[in-house]
Structure formats: C-alpha cells, structure tokens
N, C-alpha and C positions, 0 to 999 in steps of 0.2 A: 641321758638317758635315763638317770636315777634321781632322786633329790637329795635331801637330808635324811640323814638315819638309816642309809642302806648298809648292808652288811656282804661282805666277800669271806664266806665260811667254808673252810675244809673240812668237810663232814667225815664222819668214822666208817661207812660206806666207802668211800676213794672218791667222791662226788665233790667236786666243786663248784660251789652255789652263789649266786649274788641275788640278793632278796632286798624290794624297796623297803620304806620305812613302814608299809602295812602287814610285811611278811610275805606277800607275792612273789614268786620268783620270773624275777628278768631274764636271768640267763643261767646255764648249766654246763659241767663240759659230760655229763651221761658216764662219767669214770666207774660209777656204783659196781662192787663188787668186780672189781680190774684188779686187784691189786695194788691198787695204788696208797701209797702213806705217806705223799706229802707233794708241796708244789714250791716251784721256786720261778725267780723273773732273774734269766740271764742277764749278761753286762750288754749283750747288745738287742736285748728287748723281748727274748721269748718268753714267754710264760710256758712253763712244764710241769706238768702232774709225772710224778716219779713213781714207780713200782721200786725201784733199787739204783744206787746210784750208775752201776756199770750195765744195767740192762735195757738192750734197745730191740725193737722199737718201744718209745714212750708210751703209757697209754693216752697223753693225750699231749699237744703243743699248740700254741696260738699261731706258729708259724705255719702250720698245717691247714691255716683256713686265713689265707689272705683277704685284706679287702679291698683298700686301694693302693698299696703300696708293697715291694719287697723290700727288705732290710738284708743286711750281707750276712751269708749262710743260710736264708730262707729260699725255697725252692718252690716253683710255679708248676704243678704237673697237669697233667692231662684233666685231670678231676678236678682241677680249681680255676679260677678265672679273678682277673683284678675290674672290678667295675666302679664307677663313677656314681654320686648321689642321683636319682631321679628327678628331672624338672618335674615343674607343676602338670606337665603333663604325660608322666612316667617315662621319658625317654632318658636314656643315659648311653654311656660309651662303655665299652668294654674291650679287654686283652684277656682272650683264650688261643687254646691251640684248635686248628683246624686240620682234620685227616683226612686223606683221599688216598685210601689202599696201605701200604705203607709209607706213604712219603705225608710229613706231616709241617705245618709252618705255623707261628704265632701271625695273628691277624687281629688289630685295631677294627671295632664296627660299631657305628651309632643303632642303638637298637630303640627302637619307637614301638610304642604300647599296643598303638592301634591301627601299624599300619608295616610296611616292608622295612627291613633293616638296609644297611649301605655299610660295607666292609669299604674302608676307604685307604687302608695299609697293611702290606704281607710282609712278613721277615723272610729271610732263605730257607730255602728248603731243607728237609733234613732227610735224606733218602733211607731205602733199607731199614727202616725203625717199628718192628711189629708194636700190637695196639699196646695202648696204655703205657708203653715204658718212657715218652718222652718228657722230659723236664728242662726247665730253663733256672739260672741262678749268676751270680755276681761273683766273679773271680775276685781274689786278694789283691790283683794288681790293678782293678778297676775297669776290668772287660764286661762283657754281657754276653753269655754264651749259652747255646741250648746242646743238649746230648742226649743220647739214647739207652738207656739202659744202666744209668749214673754217670758217676764220676769217670770210670773206668771206662765207658763207650766214647764211642767217635762224637765231636766238639765241632759244632758249627758257630761261628763267629759272628751275632747279631749286630754287634760294637766291639773292635778291638781296640783298647786305651793303649795311647802310645808307650806309656811306661810299660806293659807288657813284653815290648822288644826293644825299648832303647834302653832301660834300666830294671829289668827284670827281677832283680831281687826286692825291691821295693813294696811295700803293701799296703794298701790302703785300709782295709779289715772292717771294722766297724763303722766307718767313717760316710760306707755307699749307701745311697738310697735310689731305688727304681719308683717313681711314682707315676699315676695316670692321673693326669692335672684335669680341673675341672673344665678345659677348652677342648679335652680330647686328646691330648698329647702326651706321648710315653717319654719320662724324662730322667734322665740317668744324672745324678748329681751326688758332689764329695762335699764332704762338710770340712771346711779349710780352717784348723787349729787355730791357727794366728790372727786371723781376721775375726774368727766366728761365725762365718757366714757359708750358706750352702753355693757351693761354684757349679757352673753346668758342664757337664762333660759331653752330652752327648742328646740327641731329641729329635724325636721321628717328625719333625718341622722346625720351621725356622720363625715363624710367627705366629702370635695368640688367635690367627684367621685360619690355620692350618688346617681345622678339622670340620666336617660338617656338623649342622646342629648346634654350632656354638652361639649365633642368635636364633634358634629354630629355624625357620625357612627364610627368614630376614636376610641384610648384607652386611657382611663384617667387612668394615675398612680400617684402613690405617692412615692416618693424614703424615704429613712432613713432621720429624721434629719430634713425633708422639711414638709411645711406645704400648699403648693402652689399643686395642682394637676396640671401635663405636659400632653400635649394631643402629640399623634402619629397615624399615618397610620398604620393598619394592614400590615403584610408581603403580597407583592403581589399587595397594594394599594398606589396610589400616591394621594398628595394632588389636586383637582380640584378646577378652579378659584371661585366657589360659597362657598368654603371653607369646604366641605365635600370632603370624600376618594371615589376615584374610583377605580374597579380594570383593572391592567395593561394589562390583558389579560382574554379575556372572555372564561370561561370553557365551553368547547364544547358540543353538544348534544350527540355524538357519539363518547364518551370519552373511550372509549374500555375497560372498569375496572380499570380507572386511570391511566392508560400507560401515562410516558410521566410526570406525576405529585408528587408531593412530601408533606407532609405536615408538615408545620411548626410552631413548638409549642411554645407556649406561658404559660409558668409556673406563678402561682398565679395570674392567669389572668379568669375573669368571664363574661357576657355578657348578656344585657338586650334581651331577645329573643323574645318579641312581639307572633306575630302570626307567624312567621319564623319558628317552628319547623318542621322537615320531620317526625321523628319517636323518641321516647326514649326506651332505649335496657337496660333490668336490668339484661341481662346475662354478660354484660361485666366489667372485673374483672382488666383491665390494661388500662392506656389510652392510649398506641399506639394501642390497638386495636382498640379503639375507633375511633382514627384518620384513620385507616385502613378500617373503616365501612364506613366514610365518603370518603374516596379517591375511592371507588368501586362504589361509586352511583353519578351517571351524575350529579342529582339534587342538590349535597350537595356541599355548599362551605366552611363549616367550621363546628366542632363540639365540645363539652363541657364534660369534664369529671370529676368528683369528686368520690370520695369513699365515702365521709361521704353523699353520697344522696344514701339514703340503696334501695328507690323500685327502680327507674331507675337511674344509672351511666354515662350512654351517652346519650348524647342527640345530633343527627344532625340537621342541619339548612341550609336552601335555600338560606339565604341571610344575611348580617351584615348590620342591619339598624339603630339601636339603641344607639349603644356605648358598650366599655367594660368598666370595674372597678374592682381595686384589688382585692382578694379573696385568703387567703392561701392557702386552699383545691381545688382549681379548675386549670384544664388546660385547655387551649384553642388551636385547632390545625387548623388550615388555610389553605387551597389549594391553593398551588402556584406552576407554572412550575417549572421543574428540573433547567433551567436556572436562576430562580429567586431567589432560596433559600439562595445565597449570600447576597443577598442584607438586610440591617437592614431596620428597619420599620423607616417610613420617619417622621422626628419632624413634628409639628403643629405650628411654631410661630405666633401664631394668640390672638385675645382675648380671648380664650379660656380655658387658664389658670387662675383657680378659686381660692383665697385665701381663708383659712381657719381665719385669723384673723379677727375679728369684727371691729378693729381699723387700719386704714391704719397708720396714721401717728404717730405710735410708734416711742418713741425718739429712742428706740435701735436701729431701722431702718436706722436711719442716723449716729448712735454713730459710730455701726460696721465699716463701711468703713473707720473712721479716727483715727481706733486703729494702724495702722502700721505706717502712718507719725509722729504721736504720740508719740510712742515708739521709733522712729528712731531720733526725735528731742529730746528725753530727754536723751539716749546715748549719743549724741554731746554734751550735754552740760557737763552731769557729766565727758564724757573724754577730756573736754576742762578744765574742773576745776579741775581735778586729773593733766595734764599737767603742769598746772601754779603752782599747788603745788608741783611739784617735781622740777620745773624750781627754785622758791624760797628756796627749800632745797639746791641747787646748788651753790647757792650765785647768781642768777639770780636778776634780777628786783625785787626789793620790800624785799630782803634779809637785814639781820642786817647788813651783812659783808659792807654795804655799807656807812653806819653811819658813820659821820665823829667820830675819837679818837677812833673807835672798832680795833683791831688787824686784822693784814693783815691774808690775808689767803692765802696759797701756796698749788701747785697742788703736787701730788704723783712725777711727773719727775723730777720738780723743787727741791725738795727735794733731792730726788737721786743724783742729779747733784752738789749741794750744799756740799753733806755730802761725797762724792767721794764713792757713793753704800753704803753709812749710814757707813761708816769705822771713820767719825768723828766726834765730836759733836760739836756743834755749840750756840752760845748765852749762853754762860755758865758763 
C-alpha cells in the first residue's frame, strides 16, 4: 500500500493519518475534532482511537471496518460486509446480511461487476429482528452466532462449537478467526498454540471447488489424492485474456434442430446455474436424452442430468456463467461444433487453483521432493561400503594378509601350476 518513508501520525486534531514518502494522504480515520487524544493497538489486533480510557463508543476502531476476516470480539453488523480481493474482471465474493422485513440472514454472494450476481449460501434465519440491529460475532467457546439487539438479544447459532456444550468453561478467546477465503468459502479456524498452526473448525464448503467463480466460468475439478482444485475450460471454450472462458463458436439462432452440433459429455460434473435455466424436465430418464434436448434447442448451450434429482432430472441452460464443480451423480453436456468434439478442455494455469491445506509451509511439502536424491545417495554409500568389504576379503587394502609375518596367500592359478595340476604335494 505504501513504500519506504511512509508515516503514521496521530495529529493534534485527533485524526490518525497515514502518508506516503511524498507526504500524500493514503488513509485516515477522519476523527478530527472528535475529542480523540491517542491511539492504541489491542492484544487481539483492534486499532482503537480513544477519547478517554473508559468512554465508549470510541471515536474510531479498526474492528468497525472489517475487510476479509473477523477476529475474536469483532462484530459484523448490517452496515458492513466481508469481501475478497476482486479478480481481473472485477468479480469477488461477499458475506453480508440480507433482510426481508423483520427476518434477517447472512448470505454468501458471488458478485460480478458486469453481470448478475449469484447467492450460493444462506445462514439460518433470525426472526423478529427490527431494522439495522442484527450482528454476528465469535464466542469465547468457539461458536459463530448471530444476534439481534446486541449480546443481550436472542442468539441464533450458525455454527456451535462442541466446546460450548461439552466443556463450557474452556475459552479460545483471541485464537479464533473467521475468514472469507479467496475460493469463496467462509472458514472458522482456531490457532493451536502447541503446534503453532491454524486448525479448521467449520467451513461453508468441504472442498476448494465449493463456491461459484473459483475458476471463473470454467470447471473446477479435484483429482484422486490431490487437495488442490484444478481449473479448465469446458469443451468448445478457450481461455480469454481476462481469465474467463469464451465460446470458440457462437451457437447460431437458426441452428435447425442441432444440425452440425454434438453434445460433449463431462461425467461427475455439476454446474452453478444461477438464473441461466431454460427449463427443467421431469420425464427424462437418460443423460443422453437430456443432451439431445439441449442440442435441439437453439437457445441452449449446455444441460445437466442426474438420476438423483427426483423431480426434475434434466436442466437445460442458456449460458455457462458461474463455474462447474465435481459431483459424482451429475453429468454435464456442452453443445459444441462437430469439428471441436475431439478438442480436450483447456487447462487454466492461473491463480485459480486453490488449496485445501490450511498451512502452506508444511514440512512434508519440501521433504517429499528430497526423497529420491536421498534414496540415491543412501544406495551409493551402501554400495561403496559393500565393495570396500569385498575388496578386503580378497586381500585388498586393509586385508590381514598385508601384515608382516602373516602367511603368504596364493591364487588358484599359482597353486595349479606349482603342483602340476594338483598331482604333487608341496611344503611337506
């Protein structure tokens, strides 16, 4: 944000100001003439501008302006939100309150700068909560709760820690953090003091492919034994300069019942449909038939089929906008030109691959690449030792036969010649 020679100064007026090396204001608390007299950083990371020690509310505090995470004792109110850093297209994930009358809920939304948004997770409802008084925070026992009217109001658990009802006296306190990850998941973690690692307690999704937009409008997949989501474009799409996937060929309006097109099948792949659904079909019993329905519809670019969907097993889609994710019982059919059917999906080698690991610097991560060279070195050392031992047994350097006064050793050929083929005795 700032380079060298930047200055953070508490001014006589009560304003806390950050300036860069040229003296230009980068950030400020806007607390001039508020009675503020000093600032202090608390043990749990809250930067507070005080008027007096025991006077609240304070003129300003950093916990009142959350960005991507909530720390212990920090609240998220209806006036605030958590957001991830926007990608190249200006799209990002957001956690915020959504109100309908006196009912309020937390929601995770994939926000797109130039198109419609998609809400992909809803928290439990908090009823009879009048305007503007809802907030959410972390308890000392490690639970994630929502309340109306402050701590004295009714509490709704979004996540209840087992510590809260198994050992209610235990407190985690400042070791807790609720973070909106880059992959769109909301994750509650606890810092384990003994291991010095963050331990995940709860999350809105079990995999890094659990939110829309992780791979733009591409496909996020998880391969066996891997904990990182890999991104690729659907068949018939290619990676554009902005990081999204674009169709190679536009589906013509007069497609004449799908003539010249085929349906490329992606097994075990679901898709976040948003508002792109054309129709839901309940009388389809085979995935191939679901693909043919899309092929015959000029508006359709893809379809989804699953026998597990009892009511409507086949969905036809007018656009692929929010991204695909792995699901065993679902098949995705994508409409492509016949000439493109042999082209594989294009991998996206960008920052869109997300790790399931909480700790990036795991010792195993750097130890595994050393396994092969260490094994080779061990083999060479053992082999060298074996040859040295064999050399000693044959009278080489270090053998007892080289010690003065010891008997002389002869080879088989020397003994054979000296005894005329072992027909004569010697040294008798």
